[in-house]
C-alpha positions in Angstrom: -27.0 -14.4 15.0 -26.5 -12.5 18.5 -29.4 -10.1 19.9 -27.4 -6.7 19.6 -26.4 -7.9 15.6 -29.8 -8.9 14.4 -30.8 -7.0 11.5 -33.6 -4.8 12.5 -36.2 -6.0 9.9 -36.6 -9.4 11.7 -40.0 -9.4 13.4 -40.7 -12.1 16.2 -43.7 -13.4 18.0 -42.5 -15.8 20.5 -45.9 -16.4 21.7 -47.0 -17.3 18.2 -43.8 -19.6 18.4 -45.3 -21.8 21.5 -48.8 -21.5 20.6 -51.0 -24.8 20.0 -52.7 -25.5 16.8 -56.2 -24.6 16.0 -58.4 -26.8 14.1 -56.7 -27.7 11.0 -58.0 -29.0 7.9 -57.2 -32.9 7.7 -55.1 -32.0 4.2 -53.0 -29.4 5.9 -52.4 -32.0 8.8 -50.9 -34.4 6.4 -48.9 -31.7 4.7 -47.5 -31.0 7.7 -46.3 -34.1 8.1 -44.9 -34.0 4.3 -43.4 -31.1 5.3 -41.0 -32.3 8.2 -40.1 -35.0 5.8 -38.5 -32.5 3.5 -36.4 -31.1 6.3 -34.1 -29.0 4.0 -35.2 -25.9 1.5 -33.7 -23.1 -0.2 -35.4 -19.6 -0.6 -34.5 -16.9 -3.6 -34.4 -13.7 -2.8 -34.2 -12.1 -6.3 -35.0 -8.7 -7.4 -34.0 -5.0 -8.2 -32.1 -4.8 -4.9 -29.8 -7.4 -6.9 -29.2 -4.9 -9.5 -28.6 -2.2 -6.6 -26.9 -4.8 -4.8 -28.2 -3.5 -1.5 -30.3 -4.7 1.3 -34.0 -6.3 -0.1 -36.5 -3.3 -0.5 -35.2 -1.8 3.0 -33.8 1.3 1.8 -37.0 2.6 0.5 -38.2 2.9 4.2 -37.7 6.1 5.9 -37.8 5.1 9.5 -35.6 1.7 8.3 -32.4 4.0 8.3 -30.4 1.1 9.6 -30.4 -0.7 6.0 -29.2 3.0 4.8 -26.7 3.4 7.6 -23.5 1.4 6.1 -24.4 2.6 2.6 -27.0 4.2 1.5 -27.2 3.5 -2.4 -28.4 7.4 -3.1 -27.6 10.3 -0.6 -31.5 11.6 -0.1 -34.1 9.3 -0.1 -36.0 11.4 -2.5 -33.3 10.4 -5.3 -32.9 7.0 -3.8 -36.8 6.0 -4.1 -36.9 7.6 -7.8 -33.6 5.5 -9.1 -34.5 2.3 -7.4 -37.9 2.0 -8.9 -36.8 2.9 -12.3 -34.1 -0.3 -11.9 -36.7 -2.2 -13.8 -35.2 -0.4 -17.1 -31.8 -2.2 -15.9 -32.7 -5.5 -14.3 -31.7 -7.7 -17.2 -30.8 -11.4 -16.0 -29.4 -12.5 -19.5 -27.6 -15.4 -18.3 -31.0 -17.2 -16.1 -31.0 -20.9 -16.7 -33.4 -22.1 -14.0 -32.5 -25.4 -15.2 -28.9 -24.6 -13.7 -30.7 -23.3 -10.4 -32.5 -26.6 -10.0 -30.1 -29.0 -10.9 -27.8 -27.3 -8.6 -30.5 -27.4 -5.8 -31.3 -31.4 -6.4 -27.6 -31.7 -6.1 -27.3 -30.0 -2.7 -30.2 -32.0 -1.2 -32.8 -29.4 -0.9 -36.4 -31.2 -1.4 -38.4 -27.7 -1.5 -38.0 -24.4 -2.9 -39.1 -20.6 -2.2 -39.2 -17.8 -4.9 -39.6 -14.1 -4.2 -42.9 -13.4 -6.4 -42.5 -9.9 -4.9 -40.7 -8.2 -2.0 -42.0 -4.8 -0.3 -40.5 -2.7 -3.1 -43.5 -4.0 -5.0 -41.9 -5.3 -8.2 -43.2 -8.7 -9.6 -40.9 -11.3 -10.9 -43.9 -13.0 -12.5 -46.6 -11.7 -15.0 -49.0 -10.5 -13.0 -52.2 -8.7 -14.2 -53.0 -6.9 -11.1 -50.1 -4.4 -11.5 -48.0 -2.9 -14.3 -44.5 -3.0 -12.2 -43.4 -6.3 -13.3 -40.9 -7.9 -15.0 -43.1 -8.7 -18.5 -44.2 -5.1 -18.6 -42.8 -2.9 -21.6 -40.4 -0.7 -19.8 -39.0 -3.6 -17.8 -35.9 -4.3 -20.1 -36.4 -8.2 -19.8 -39.6 -8.5 -20.9 -38.5 -9.2 -24.4 -36.5 -12.9 -22.8 -38.4 -15.8 -23.6 -38.4 -16.6 -20.0 -39.6 -13.0 -18.9 -42.1 -14.7 -16.8 -39.0 -15.8 -13.9 -41.9 -17.4 -11.4 -43.1 -19.4 -14.4 -40.0 -21.0 -15.5 -38.5 -21.4 -12.6 -41.2 -23.8 -10.8 -41.4 -25.8 -14.3 -37.6 -26.4 -13.7 -37.9 -27.2 -9.9 -40.6 -29.6 -10.3 -39.0 -31.0 -13.2 -36.1 -32.0 -10.6 -38.7 -33.6 -8.3 -38.4 -30.3 -6.0 -41.4 -29.0 -4.3 -42.3 -25.4 -5.1 -43.5 -22.3 -2.9 -44.1 -18.8 -3.2 -42.7 -16.1 -1.0 -45.3 -12.9 -1.1 -45.1 -9.7 0.9 -48.0 -8.4 2.2 -47.1 -4.8 1.9 -46.5 -3.3 -1.1 -44.5 0.0 -1.4 -45.3 0.9 -4.9 -49.1 0.1 -4.9 -50.8 3.1 -5.0 -53.3 1.6 -2.3 -50.7 1.3 0.2 -48.2 4.0 -0.5 -50.5 6.4 -1.8 -48.8 9.0 -4.8 -47.4 11.7 -3.8 -47.3 10.7 0.0 -44.4 10.8 2.1 -44.5 7.3 4.1 -42.7 7.3 7.5 -41.6 3.8 7.3 -42.7 0.2 6.4 -46.5 0.8 6.9 -49.2 2.2 4.8 -49.1 6.0 4.4 -52.7 6.1 5.9 -54.8 4.9 8.6 -56.8 2.0 7.1 -59.6 2.8 9.3 -59.6 6.8 7.9 -59.7 5.4 4.3 -61.6 1.9 4.2 -62.2 2.6 0.6 -58.8 3.1 -0.3 -57.5 0.5 2.0 -60.6 -2.3 0.7 -58.9 -1.6 -2.4 -55.6 -3.1 -1.3 -57.5 -5.7 0.2 -58.7 -6.8 -2.9 -55.2 -6.5 -5.0 -53.6 -8.8 -2.3 -56.5 -11.4 -2.6 -56.0 -10.9 -6.8 -52.4 -11.5 -6.6 -52.4 -14.7 -4.5 -55.1 -16.5 -5.8 -53.2 -15.6 -9.2 -50.2 -17.3 -8.2 -51.3 -19.8 -6.6 -54.1 -20.8 -9.7 -51.3 -20.0 -12.6 -48.4 -20.9 -11.7 -49.0 -23.8 -9.2 -49.0 -26.6 -7.8 -48.0 -24.2 -4.9 -47.3 -26.6 -1.7 -46.4 -23.5 0.3 -47.5 -20.0 0.5 -45.2 -18.1 2.3 -46.5 -14.6 3.4 -44.0 -12.0 4.8 -44.4 -8.5 5.9 -45.4 -9.2 9.6 -47.1 -5.9 10.5 -50.1 -6.2 8.0 -52.3 -8.4 9.9 -50.6 -7.3 12.9 -50.7 -3.6 13.2 -51.9 0.1 12.2 -55.2 -1.6 11.5 -53.7 -3.1 8.8 -55.8 -6.4 8.4 -56.7 -8.6 5.4 -59.5 -11.1 5.2 -57.5 -14.0 6.0 -60.4 -16.5 6.1 -62.1 -15.5 2.8 -58.2 -15.6 1.2 -57.8 -19.2 2.8 -60.4 -20.9 1.7 -60.6 -19.5 -1.6 -56.7 -20.5 -1.8 -57.9 -24.0 -0.6 -60.4 -24.3 -3.2 -57.4 -24.2 -5.6 -55.5 -26.9 -3.7 -56.8 -27.7 -0.4 -53.1 -28.6 0.9 -51.3 -25.7 0.3 -49.4 -24.5 3.5 -50.2 -21.0 4.3 -47.4 -19.4 6.5 -48.6 -16.0 7.5 -45.5 -15.4 9.4 -45.0 -14.0 12.9 -48.9 -13.6 13.0 -50.0 -16.6 14.5 -53.6 -18.4 14.6 -54.4 -20.7 12.0 -53.2 -19.1 8.9 -49.3 -19.7 10.1 -49.6 -23.2 9.5 -45.6 -23.3 10.3 -43.7 -21.1 12.0 -40.4 -19.8 11.1 -37.7 -18.6 13.3 -35.2 -16.3 11.2 -31.4 -16.4 11.3 -31.5 -18.1 14.8 -31.9 -21.6 16.6 -34.7 -21.5 18.9 -33.6 -22.1 22.5 -37.0 -24.0 23.5 -38.2 -25.8 20.2 -41.7 -24.0 19.2 -44.8 -26.1 19.4 -45.6 -25.8 16.0 -44.1 -27.2 12.8 -41.4 -24.9 12.3 -38.5 -24.0 10.2 -35.5 -21.9 10.8 -34.7 -19.6 7.9 -30.8 -18.8 7.3 -28.9 -17.0 4.9 -25.6 -18.7 3.5 -24.3 -15.2 3.2 -24.8 -12.2 5.4 -27.8 -11.4 3.5 -31.0 -12.9 1.9 -30.4 -11.1 -1.3 -27.4 -10.7 -3.9 -24.7 -8.0 -2.2 -21.1 -7.6 -4.0 -18.6 -9.1 -1.7 -20.9 -10.4 0.7 -19.6 -12.4 3.7 -20.3 -16.2 3.3 -20.9 -18.5 6.8 -18.1 -21.5 6.5 -19.8 -24.9 5.6 -18.9 -26.2 8.9 -21.1 -23.1 10.7 -23.9 -23.8 8.1 -23.8 -27.5 8.9 -23.7 -27.3 12.8 -26.9 -25.2 12.6 -28.5 -27.7 10.2 -27.5 -30.8 12.6 -28.8 -28.7 16.0 -32.1 -27.6 14.1 -32.7 -31.3 12.8 -32.2 -32.6 16.4 -34.6 -30.3 17.9 -37.1 -31.2 15.7 -37.1 -28.2 12.7 -36.7 -27.8 9.1 -34.2 -25.3 7.5 -34.3 -23.5 5.0 -31.3 -21.9 3.1 -31.4 -18.6 1.3 -29.7 -17.8 -1.5 -29.3 -14.0 -3.4 -28.9 -14.8 -7.0 -27.0 -12.1 -9.3 -28.5 -9.6 -11.4 -27.3 -11.4 -14.5 -29.3 -14.2 -13.1 -26.5 -16.6 -12.3 -26.2 -18.1 -8.6 -23.1 -16.7 -6.6 -20.1 -19.2 -6.6 -19.5 -19.1 -3.0 -23.0 -20.1 -2.7 -22.5 -22.8 -5.2 -19.6 -24.3 -3.3 -21.6 -24.1 -0.1 -24.7 -26.4 -1.8 -21.9 -28.6 -3.5 -20.5 -29.4 -0.1 -23.9 -30.2 1.2 -24.9 -32.1 -1.4 -21.6 -34.4 -0.9 -22.3 -34.8 3.1 -26.2 -35.3 2.2 -25.1 -38.3 0.0 -23.4 -40.1 2.7 -25.5 -39.0 5.7 -29.1 -38.4 3.9 -30.9 -41.0 5.7 -30.1 -39.4 9.2 -32.0 -36.2 7.8 -34.6 -36.7 5.3 -38.0 -38.4 7.0 -36.9 -38.1 10.5 -38.1 -36.3 13.7 -35.9 -34.4 16.5 -34.9 -35.6 20.0 -35.0 -32.1 21.3 -34.8 -34.0 25.0 -31.2 -34.6 24.6 -30.0 -31.6 23.1 -29.2 -29.6 26.9 -26.5 -32.8 27.2 -24.7 -31.9 23.6 -26.1 -34.6 22.3 -27.6 -34.1 18.9 -30.1 -37.1 17.5 -32.8 -37.7 15.1 -34.9 -40.9 15.1 -36.7 -42.7 12.0 -38.7 -46.2 11.7 -37.4 -46.9 15.0 -34.0 -46.1 14.9 -31.9 -43.3 16.1 -28.8 -41.5 14.4 -26.2 -39.8 16.7 -24.1 -36.9 14.9 -20.9 -36.1 16.2 -18.4 -33.3 15.3 -15.1 -34.2 13.0 -12.7 -33.3 15.8 -14.7 -35.7 18.3 -13.3 -38.8 16.4 -11.4 -41.1 18.4 -13.0 -40.1 21.6 -14.4 -41.8 23.8 -18.3 -41.0 24.2 -20.9 -41.9 27.0 -24.4 -43.1 25.8 -25.6 -43.6 29.2 -28.1 -40.6 29.2 -29.8 -42.5 25.9 -33.3 -43.5 27.5 -34.1 -45.9 24.7 -32.7 -49.6 24.0 -30.7 -50.3 20.7 -29.2 -53.6 19.7 -26.3 -52.1 17.5 -24.2 -49.3 16.3 -23.4 -48.6 12.5 -20.8 -45.8 11.5 -22.9 -44.5 8.7 -20.4 -43.5 6.5 -18.6 -46.8 6.1 -21.6 -48.8 6.8 -19.4 -50.9 9.6 -20.0 -51.9 12.9 -19.1 -50.2 15.9 -18.5 -52.0 19.3 -20.1 -50.6 22.5 -18.8 -51.3 26.0 -21.0 -50.2 29.4 -22.8 -47.7 27.7 -19.6 -46.1 26.1 -18.8 -46.2 22.3 -15.1 -44.7 20.6 -16.3 -42.4 18.2 -15.0 -43.2 14.7 -13.0 -40.5 12.6 -14.8 -38.9 9.5 -13.8 -37.2 6.9 -16.9 -35.2 7.1 -17.4 -32.0 9.7 -20.0 -34.2 11.3 -20.0 -38.0 11.2 -23.3 -39.9 12.2 -23.6 -43.1 14.1 -26.8 -45.4 13.5 -28.2 -46.6 16.5 -30.2 -49.6 15.1 -33.5 -50.5 17.1 -34.1 -53.9 19.0 -35.5 -56.5 16.3 
């Protein structure tokens, strides 16, 4: 995504991406190795914004007029906020079948999943004890459904399929009276007051966030990844959370839960998350690029979906640089996954069934990317990715600094002959083919 087209909710911290790790608990060090083995994840942005069919939460923020510029949901902000926050009376995903989601994700080759427990709008997609603004509340039309506690049933379904589960959580909460005071006029995404001027109110919000994070980890676990969004909290406007205390309590529940305090840096950003981009310089920390299948994270009718070739090209480049990839899908308000997303997921799964060996449990070879060579490595072997249109072309492997004994076409398992460090790339039926460069015995 080019800089001039970047959504204005995207926060970057390039310094955090290039910082080294501080001391980490041994359990987290081991879990980061596990995380890099998984390689591919899926993230669901789902909430009231899906019912409205608009960008996630952002139209509620006065200063974020970019979100309303090309289609304000209501003509004035007061009406927009009132009507939006009443969407819990309409949001009724009666076709929600988490087993279908989980099976589609498994068939697509995803190894971990993140679910939006709460976005900035403050609507809780689980049965929290600390807010009445939730999917299971009496004024939520969906509350009588046997699967109303959405997070519970999503997590259970994905774990049943062997997919690790994580929780997206917004540290900001525009519905909480401890963050946006009742009858106040918040100017933007931040708290409606200065926490230094109202420390008692801010302390209430700190306790609210802590309670919810512990509740998610305790009641909906095992939580492998706690993915904290709203990067202005813990970095700006005196909005600091007691992360030392929160992290220690989370790790008492599960010592290897990865905490990802996005864009903040430091010891509670266990891995970094470049958003909607492939970094030109790979981060020094473990990292994961976050990409949407469509234009938006959440469901928007008639959204523009990317081609499979574009998505796969991004995946190949990212994993060759050493990163993970998480792909964003926005479920529809009726609880189903959009057909274009399912079609892309099937294409990905079909490709991974043939070439997954070159993806899972590998590590990147970023040193070759400058020469347009995309490689991963595992168990002494290397995997060279090439584009379909390159089939039949001669490729020089002279720039490779490792030795190999033989070359195998991963698609057909046939041996490929090489001569003088040159090889003829075989034709492939897929957007990308892979050669396995086998290590010397």
